[in-house]
C-alpha positions in Angstrom: 0.1 0.0 -0.1 1.3 3.4 -0.9 0.0 7.0 -0.4 1.5 9.8 -2.4 1.9 13.3 -0.9 2.2 15.8 -3.9 4.3 18.8 -2.5 5.9 20.2 -5.7 6.3 23.8 -5.5 8.4 26.7 -7.1 9.8 29.1 -4.8 11.2 32.7 -5.6 14.0 33.4 -3.2 15.2 36.5 -5.0 16.1 39.5 -3.1 17.8 42.9 -3.5 21.0 44.3 -2.1 21.2 48.0 -1.4 24.7 49.4 -1.4 25.3 52.9 -0.1 25.8 55.2 2.9 23.5 55.7 5.9 21.1 53.2 5.0 19.1 52.9 8.3 16.2 55.2 7.1 16.0 53.0 3.9 15.8 49.9 5.9 13.1 51.4 8.2 11.1 52.5 5.3 11.2 49.1 4.0 10.1 47.4 7.1 7.4 50.0 7.6 6.1 49.1 4.1 5.9 45.3 4.7 9.2 43.9 3.6 8.9 41.4 6.3 5.4 39.8 5.5 3.3 39.0 8.5 5.7 40.5 11.1 4.0 42.2 13.8 7.1 42.7 15.9 10.8 42.8 15.0 13.7 41.3 16.7 16.8 43.4 16.2 19.8 41.1 16.7 23.5 42.4 16.9 26.5 41.5 19.1 27.4 43.7 21.8 30.0 45.7 20.0 27.8 46.6 17.0 24.8 47.4 19.3 26.9 49.8 21.0 27.7 51.4 17.7 24.6 51.3 15.6 21.5 49.9 17.6 20.5 53.3 18.8 20.4 54.6 15.2 18.7 51.6 13.8 16.0 51.7 16.6 15.6 55.5 16.1 15.1 55.0 12.3 12.4 52.2 12.9 10.5 54.4 15.3 10.7 57.4 13.0 9.2 55.2 10.1 6.4 54.3 12.5 7.9 50.6 13.5 7.6 50.7 17.4 7.5 46.8 18.2 11.1 46.4 18.2 13.2 44.5 20.7 17.0 44.4 20.8 18.8 41.1 21.5 22.5 41.0 21.9 25.2 38.3 22.4 29.1 38.7 23.1 31.1 39.7 20.0 33.5 37.3 18.3 33.5 34.1 16.2 33.9 32.1 19.5 30.3 33.0 20.3 28.9 31.8 17.0 27.7 28.5 18.6 24.6 26.3 19.0 24.5 27.7 22.6 24.3 31.3 21.7 21.6 30.5 19.2 19.7 28.7 21.7 19.8 31.5 24.2 18.7 33.9 21.4 15.8 31.9 20.8 14.9 31.4 24.4 15.0 35.1 24.9 12.9 35.8 22.0 10.4 33.3 23.3 10.5 34.9 26.9 9.7 38.3 25.2 6.6 37.0 23.6 7.9 36.5 20.0 6.3 33.9 17.8 5.7 33.0 14.3 4.1 36.6 13.5 7.7 38.1 14.0 10.6 39.3 11.8 14.2 39.6 12.4 17.0 42.0 11.4 20.5 40.9 11.7 22.7 43.9 12.5 26.5 43.4 12.1 29.0 41.4 10.5 29.4 37.7 9.1 28.9 36.1 12.7 25.7 37.9 13.3 24.1 37.3 9.9 25.2 33.5 10.1 23.9 33.0 13.6 20.7 35.3 13.3 19.9 34.0 9.9 20.1 30.4 11.2 17.8 31.4 14.0 15.3 33.0 11.6 15.1 29.9 9.6 14.3 27.7 12.6 12.3 30.0 15.0 8.6 29.2 14.7 9.7 26.9 11.7 10.9 30.1 9.9 10.3 33.7 10.0 11.4 36.5 7.5 14.7 38.4 8.1 16.7 41.3 6.8 20.7 41.6 6.8 22.2 44.9 7.5 25.9 44.5 6.9 28.3 46.6 8.9 31.6 45.1 7.8 33.7 44.7 4.9 34.0 41.0 5.4 30.2 40.4 5.8 29.7 42.5 2.5 32.2 40.3 0.8 31.3 36.9 2.2 27.8 36.8 3.9 25.7 39.2 1.8 25.0 36.8 -1.0 24.0 33.2 -1.0 21.9 32.7 2.0 24.3 30.2 4.2 23.6 30.4 7.7 25.4 28.3 10.4 27.0 28.1 13.6 30.5 26.6 14.7 31.2 23.5 16.8 34.2 22.3 18.5 34.7 19.9 15.3 34.7 22.6 12.7 33.3 25.8 11.6 29.7 26.1 9.9 28.8 22.4 10.0 25.6 23.1 11.5 23.2 25.3 9.6 20.6 25.8 6.6 20.2 27.7 3.5 18.0 30.7 4.4 17.7 33.7 2.1 17.0 37.1 3.4 14.3 39.5 2.2 16.9 42.1 1.5 20.4 43.1 2.4 21.8 46.5 3.3 25.6 47.1 2.8 26.4 50.4 4.6 29.8 51.6 3.7 29.6 54.4 6.3 29.8 51.7 8.9 33.2 50.5 7.8 34.7 53.8 9.1 34.5 52.2 12.7 36.4 49.2 11.8 39.8 48.4 13.2 42.4 48.3 10.3 42.8 44.6 11.1 39.2 43.9 10.3 39.3 45.8 7.0 42.3 43.7 5.9 40.3 40.5 6.7 37.4 41.7 4.6 39.9 42.3 1.8 41.1 38.7 2.0 37.5 37.6 0.6 37.6 40.4 -1.9 40.9 38.9 -3.3 39.5 35.5 -3.0 36.5 36.7 -5.6 39.1 38.4 -7.9 41.2 35.1 -8.1 38.4 32.9 -8.7 36.2 34.8 -11.4 37.7 38.2 -12.5 41.1 38.8 -13.7 40.3 42.5 -14.4 39.2 43.0 -10.9 42.5 41.5 -9.5 44.4 43.8 -11.7 42.5 46.7 -10.4 43.0 45.6 -6.9 46.8 45.6 -7.7 46.6 49.2 -8.9 44.3 50.5 -6.2 45.0 48.5 -3.0 47.0 51.5 -1.6 43.8 53.4 -1.6 42.3 51.0 0.7 44.9 49.3 2.8 48.7 48.9 3.4 50.6 47.2 5.8 50.8 50.1 8.2 47.4 52.0 7.7 43.9 51.6 5.9 42.7 54.7 3.8 39.2 53.6 2.9 39.0 55.7 -0.3 35.1 56.3 -0.8 35.0 55.3 -4.6 37.1 52.3 -4.1 35.0 50.9 -1.3 31.9 51.3 -3.3 33.5 49.6 -6.2 34.8 46.6 -4.0 31.2 46.3 -2.4 29.7 46.0 -6.0 32.3 43.6 -7.3 32.1 41.3 -4.5 28.2 41.1 -4.8 28.4 40.8 -8.6 30.9 38.0 -8.5 29.4 36.0 -5.7 25.7 36.2 -7.2 27.0 34.9 -10.6 28.1 31.6 -8.8 25.1 31.4 -6.5 22.4 31.8 -9.0 23.8 28.9 -10.9 24.4 26.7 -8.0 22.3 27.9 -4.8 22.8 24.6 -2.9 26.4 24.0 -3.5 26.0 20.9 -5.5 29.1 21.6 -7.5 30.1 25.1 -9.0 29.5 26.8 -5.7 32.3 25.0 -4.2 34.7 27.6 -5.9 33.5 30.1 -3.5 35.6 27.9 -0.9 38.8 28.8 -2.4 41.3 29.3 0.3 38.9 27.9 2.8 39.8 24.1 3.1 42.9 25.0 4.9 41.7 28.4 6.1 38.7 27.0 8.0 40.8 24.2 9.5 43.4 26.7 10.8 40.6 29.0 12.2 39.5 26.2 14.3 43.0 25.0 15.4 43.8 28.6 16.3 40.8 28.9 18.7 39.8 31.9 16.6 42.7 34.0 17.5 43.0 34.8 13.7 40.2 36.6 12.0 38.3 34.6 9.3 40.0 36.7 6.6 43.3 36.2 7.8 43.0 32.5 7.7 41.4 32.7 4.4 44.6 34.6 3.3 46.9 31.8 4.5 44.4 29.4 2.7 44.9 31.2 -0.5 48.5 31.0 -0.2 48.2 27.1 0.5 46.1 26.7 -2.3 48.4 28.7 -4.7 51.3 26.5 -3.7 49.3 23.4 -4.3 48.0 24.8 -7.8 51.6 25.7 -8.6 52.6 22.1 -7.8 49.8 20.6 -9.9 50.6 23.0 -12.7 47.1 24.8 -12.8 48.9 28.2 -12.2 52.1 29.7 -13.2 54.9 30.8 -10.9 54.1 34.3 -11.9 50.5 34.0 -11.0 51.4 32.6 -7.7 53.8 35.6 -7.0 51.0 38.1 -8.0 48.5 36.7 -5.4 51.1 36.6 -2.6 52.3 40.0 -3.4 48.7 41.3 -3.2 48.1 39.5 0.1 51.4 41.1 1.3 50.2 44.5 0.1 47.2 44.3 2.4 49.4 43.3 5.3 47.8 40.0 5.6 49.4 36.7 7.0 50.5 34.0 4.4 52.2 31.4 6.3 50.7 28.7 8.7 51.8 29.6 12.3 54.7 27.6 13.6 52.9 26.5 16.6 50.2 24.5 14.4 51.9 21.0 13.2 51.4 20.5 9.5 50.2 17.1 10.1 47.5 18.4 12.5 46.2 21.1 10.1 45.9 18.5 7.3 44.1 16.1 9.4 41.6 18.8 10.4 40.9 19.5 6.7 38.8 16.2 6.8 36.0 18.4 8.5 35.8 20.4 5.5 32.4 20.3 3.8 33.8 19.3 0.6 35.2 16.1 1.9 33.9 12.9 0.5 34.6 9.4 1.2 37.3 10.3 3.7 39.3 12.3 1.1 40.2 16.0 1.5 39.1 17.9 -1.7 40.5 21.3 -2.9 39.1 23.7 -5.2 42.1 25.4 -7.2 42.7 28.3 -9.4 43.3 27.8 -13.2 45.2 31.1 -13.6 44.0 34.3 -12.1 40.4 34.8 -12.5 39.5 31.3 -13.3 38.9 28.1 -11.5 40.2 24.5 -12.4 37.3 22.2 -13.8 38.4 18.6 -13.2 37.5 15.4 -15.0 33.8 14.7 -14.8 33.0 18.4 -14.5 33.8 18.6 -10.8 35.4 21.8 -9.5 37.2 19.9 -6.6 39.9 17.4 -6.6 40.8 14.9 -3.8 44.3 15.1 -2.7 46.6 12.9 -0.6 47.4 13.8 2.9 51.1 13.1 2.3 51.1 15.5 -0.6 49.5 18.2 1.2 51.8 17.8 4.1 54.8 18.1 1.8 53.4 21.1 -0.1 52.5 23.0 3.0 55.8 21.8 4.9 57.7 23.4 2.1 56.1 26.7 2.5 
């Protein structure tokens, strides 16, 4: 005996990204005019650091637009707090405050906030609509497109989560002015990654203009350069995501530099910023790609030189044993059948497509240890 339940449906998860300056009024206007459908009250979620800088401005704009049922929820700042425990506390606090399925959520902050709050929005009441208001260069580059939300575990980063698309994203470049220089450089690592994987012209532009944004000693934040970077990051990432939303194959290329980077991030106990680990991961994949002949020595030198121009690290810290780093790579989401898989450049601005159309390749641990050890 068999009973069939027909549940086929077509879902449109499209959304807009607003890139500009001082976008709180724009966001508040959107909320007042129903961008969060069915939301009778709003949870404004931020880490404590961002809340101290921008929560008042966000709440003021929402109130001025006639949105008064807004409650601020905060948690400690830092990747170390992007955990299941923090998510559970946020959910418990929302329940205690009377939030239910007729709610909406605004994630105010960087990638940690958008990851954790977006995940919570996807599970709270079996799903409530949410917005992302990005306040960092890193989140503008990495978290604004794609709908990946997750939390970290002691085993690895981002292994527990879901795909959950926001209703709209706001990239407020004015908020970058309050970022420490180290966090600006961290965001630039993801920017360099995007240029490496999809846009040789953008990579050349970064080589010519990087001094307008960052240098080993200072960060300048030229207005026009920042706007161009924000636009190109969104353009490149969306061009990949729209072709492979659920990361079945092509979207793996967005993990360039992340196989080693994410493993290092966990082993270092998040002492290094995400972008700093990605920079080291980019250097690792360059060394691997050079050994396998998918990039030239000149391309490798250009990538390393651009990372250096940003003041980013490019070597695995001596305190991390190479064998331990390689072993940790097994927790990477691309791993299959107990094999570590890498995505690799095929020259600057392109990714290598391997046999069978796959964009990742399984590599032996001994090979990886030799390559990383030689760095």
